[in-house]
N, C-alpha and C positions, 0 to 999 in steps of 0.2 A: 622464445617463441615470439612471433609477431601476430598480434590479434587486431582485428577490426571490430568496431562496435557501431551498429546502426541504431540511431535514435531519432526522434523528432525534436527539433529545437536545441536548446542548450542543456548540457548535462547538469547545470547548476539550478535547474528549476526546482521549486519547492513542492515536493510530493514524496510519498514513501517509495514509489517505484524509482524515481530518479535518485533518491538517496541510496537505494540498494545498488543501482548501476554505478553510481559515483564511487561507493565504497569498494565495489568489485574492481573498477579501473585502478583506484589507488593501490589495492592489494597486488594486482598483477604487476604494476610498475615497481612496487617495492621489491618484488621477487625477481626484478631484472628483465621482465618481459616488455616488449614495445606494444603500445596500444594506440591505434589510430581511431579517433571518434569521427564517424561519418554522420553528419547532421543533415536530416531532410527537413524541408520547410513545413512548418505547421500549417495545415489547411483543413478544409472540411473533409469528412470521410469520403465522399464521392470524388472530390478533387484528388485525394491520395491515390485513387485507383490508376490515375494517369502515370504515376511514378513507375509502374510496372514496365513501361515502354521507354524508360529513360536511357538514352545512349551514354549520356554523361556519367551517370552512376555506374554503368557497366564498365566503361573505360577506366574509371577511377579505381574500381575494385581489382580490375585486371592488373593495373599498374602497381598496386600496393604489394602484390605477391605475399598474401597472408598465409599463415599456418592454420588459422581457424577464424571464422567469421561469426561473431556474436551479434544477435539481433534481439532487441527488445520486442516482445510479441505485440506490444502496442502498435508497432509499425506494420502489422499484418496486411492491411489494405494496400500498402505500397509494394508488398513483396510476394503476394500469393501467386502471381504469375512470373514475376521477375526472377525468383529463385531458380525456376526451371531453365530460363535463359542463361543465368549465371553459371549453372553447373556444366554447361557446354563449353565454358571458357576458362574456368578455374578449377583447381583440384583440391581446394580446402574444404573441410567439413563446415556445415552450417549448424550452429548451436543457438537455440532460442531461449531467452530468459523470459519466463512466463510469470507475470505478477497476478493476473487474472484474465479470464476470457471476456471479451466484449459481449459475447452471446450468453454469458452467465448473468449479466446485469438484467434487472427488470426492465420491461418496455413493451411496446406494441408487438403482438404475436408475429405479424408479418415481417417486421424489422428484425426480430430475433431469428427468424428463419433465414433471412438474408445474411445477417452477420455470421450465423453458424455455417452457412455454405462457404463464405469467404474464408473463415478461420479453418474450416476442415481442409480446404484446398491448401492453405498456407502450411498447416501442421504436417501435411504429407510430404512437404518439400524439405523438412527439417531432419537432420541426422541425430541430434541429441538435444536434451532439454535440461535447463536449470530451473527448478521450481522453488517458489518461496513458501510453499505450504503443502501439506497432504491434501487439503481441499482442492487446490489448484491442480495438483497432479491427477487427482480423480476426475476432475472436470475434463482435462485433456484426454484422459484414458477413455472416457465415454465417447468422445469424438474420434479418437484414433486408438482402437483397441489393441493393436499389435504392439509387441515390446519394442521399446527404443531405449538406448542408453540414457540415463538421467541421474540427477542428484537433487535431493531436497535439502535446501539450506535456508532455514528460517531466519528472517531478519532479527536484529537484536535491539535492545532498548537502552544501551549504555552510551549513546551518542553524546548526551548532555552531562556526562560524568557526575551522576547524581550522588550527592552526599547529604544523608539525612539519617538520624538515629531513631531507634525505637522510642526513646523518650520524647523526641520531637514529634513523631507521628501521633503518639498518644495525646500529647498536650494540644496539638493542633486540632484533633478531632473533638476534644472536649471544650475547646474555646467557645464561649457563648456567642451568639449572633447567627446571622444567616448561614445556610449551607452554601459554600463557595464551589460552584460547578465551572469546569472549563471544557470547552469544545476545542479540539485540536485537529485542524485539517482545512483544506481549501473549502471555500463556501460554494459548493457545487451541489446539484440536486441529488446525486448519488449518495452523498454523505448525510443528506437529510437534516440539516440544521434547523429547518422549519419545524420539524417535529419537536425539537427541544423547546422552541419558542411557544408552540402550541401547548406543550406540557406545562411550561412556566405559567401560562395564562390561566391554568386551572387551579393554581395553588394560591394560598394567602400571600398577598403582597408583602414583601420584606422578608419572607422566610427563605428564599433562594436568590442568590446572585449568580449571574451567568456571564462568563467572558468567552467571546469567540476569538480564538487565536488562529487566524488563517486569512489568506488573501482572497479577494473577490474578483480578480482579473480574469479567471478562467471562464466564468459565466456571470458577467457584469449585470445583466438584466435580472437574473435570479438573486444576486446579492442585493440589489436594490429592493426587490420584493421582500427580502428578509427584513430590511430596515423598516419598510412600510408596515410589515406585520407587527413589529415591535411597537410602532407608533399607534397602530390601530387598537392594540390591546393595552395601551398606556403603560408599557413596561420600560420606558426609557431610563427610569431611575435604577433599574435592577439588571440592565443588559449593557455590556460594553463590547463594541467591536474594535479590537485593537490591531487588526491586520496581521500580516506575516511578521513574526518576531525572530530576531537573531537568537542564537543559542543561549547566550547569557540571560537575555530578557525572558526567554521562554522558561529556562530553568528556574528563574525567580518566581514566575507565575505558577509553575507546577508546585513549587515548594510551599506556597501559601494557599493552594487550593485543597478542597476536600475530596472531590469526585471528578472523574473524567467521563464525559458523555459524548459518544459519537454514534448516533442511531442510524447508521448507514443502511441503505437498501441492499448493498452487497459489498463485502470486503474480501479480497483475495488473501489477505492476511490481517493487517491492521496494526502497523508499527506504533501508532498513537496510543493504543491500549497499553502496550508494553512500556512505552516511555512514560506514561502516567504511573504505571505500577512501580517504575524505578524510584518514584518519589512517594510511594506508599498510597497511591490513589486507587481506590476500587474503580473498576471500569464498567460502564453500561453500554452495551452494544446490542445488536440484533442477532437473531438465529439464522440469518441469511449469510452464507459464505463461511469464512474461516474464523470469525470472532470466537467461536466455541473452542478453537485450539488454544486460546489464551485465557478466556474468561470461563471460570467454573461457577455456574449459576448458584448464587447464595453463599459462595465461599470467598471469592475475591472480587465479586461484582455481580452484575445481573445481565441476563439475556432477555430481550423483549421481542415481541413480534414486530415485523416491519410496519412502520407508520402507526404504531399504537401509542399515541401521546398520553392516553389515560393511564396505561400501564407504566410508562416512564414517570409520569407525575406521581404515581403511587410509590414507586421505589425511592424517588428523591425525597418525598415527604417522610417516608419511614426512616431514611438515613439522617434527615434533619432532626426528627423527634427522638430517635434512639441513638445517642452518641456512643453507647457501649457497643452497639452493633457496628457503627461506623469504625470504631477502633479495631474490632475483630477483623472486619473486611479489609481495612487499611493494612494491617500487619500481614494478613494473608497475601495481599497484593504484593507487598515488598518481598515476601518470601518467594513468591512465584518468580519475580524478576531475578532474584539472586540465584535461583536454580536454573535459569535460562541461559543458553550459550551466549557468549559475547560476540560482537562483530568479528573479532579476530578469529574466534573459533568457528563461526559459521562460514566465513570467507575462506578459511583453511580447507574446509570440505570442498568448496568449489575449485580451489586451486589444485587440490589433489585429484579431483575428478578430471579437470582439464588436462593435467599432466599425464594421467594414465590414459585418457582418451587419445591424446596425441600419439602415444606409443602404439595404440591399436588402430590408428586412423587409416592406415592403408587397407586393413581388413574391413573396417567400417565402410570405406569407400567402395570396395569391391562389392559388398553387399548392397549398397545403395544403388550402384549403377545397374544392378541386375534386378532391382525391385520394380 
């Protein structure tokens, strides 16, 4: 088969969504399929709306003669009108990869209404869906109640080839000294790293060390405010910003950490939690979004309310003071990871879905054109 994939920017970007898309492209190519990546220019949300009228994009997709067109749902502002134009010129199904909806994120009420209207219009143009979580599938179903072909394939946590023993996890947890906390993700407001800094400021100096492993280029002004917040609270000795790390460096950091904390305002899934658990790190996330699909509160980590720095501080202090509890949660986190599907297994689900969908595509198209 010949697939197209529409994304913004480069497929090599550092985020869970782009990792998922990258793994999918690699899998399809390994199975002998051709995949053409169509990259749209990163711009502001309103500027993306102009892409709907792009003659260049339309001509390119016509020329490719695809069997199926995959679209990262992140691109919805560029495609919510464009897809209707496209269907008049090509006969391939449109399949959306949905990591999470923009309208699911917290924000101003009027903006959420605007985003919801654009996403609703986009989702109506799609023939089938690839979802990264049950939470994401339910969010789409609330906007688009009717049945559509879909597959749920959760991301995996084995990217870093984690190698750690039960004895090492126990010894690490009981090692005296500060609780070593790692934040894994881009330094963006939705991931809420400021909440972790605010929580650290409430605790005894020297009891917790925090490493922020993630780039700050996506929202540079916000990343600068994080550093200012650290200075204002005189936490420089206990906080390290190490930027985006390669896989070997990241694996080394996770191997020596105790707990992974990403107090996001919303997560469509949260690959970081699972990657931390692969090294036996209990995860602390929030109750917003899909973190609860990974984190069992009080068993392999904790779930806090969004923006609740005091609650986060309490859990970190508890884990620092009770190393027996830290051992139990760490071992449970590792067990959860071991029971979770690997990337190979998750992506096999998508490949099987795309293969079977192609067989039925003529019927799917007939239904679509009469909808």
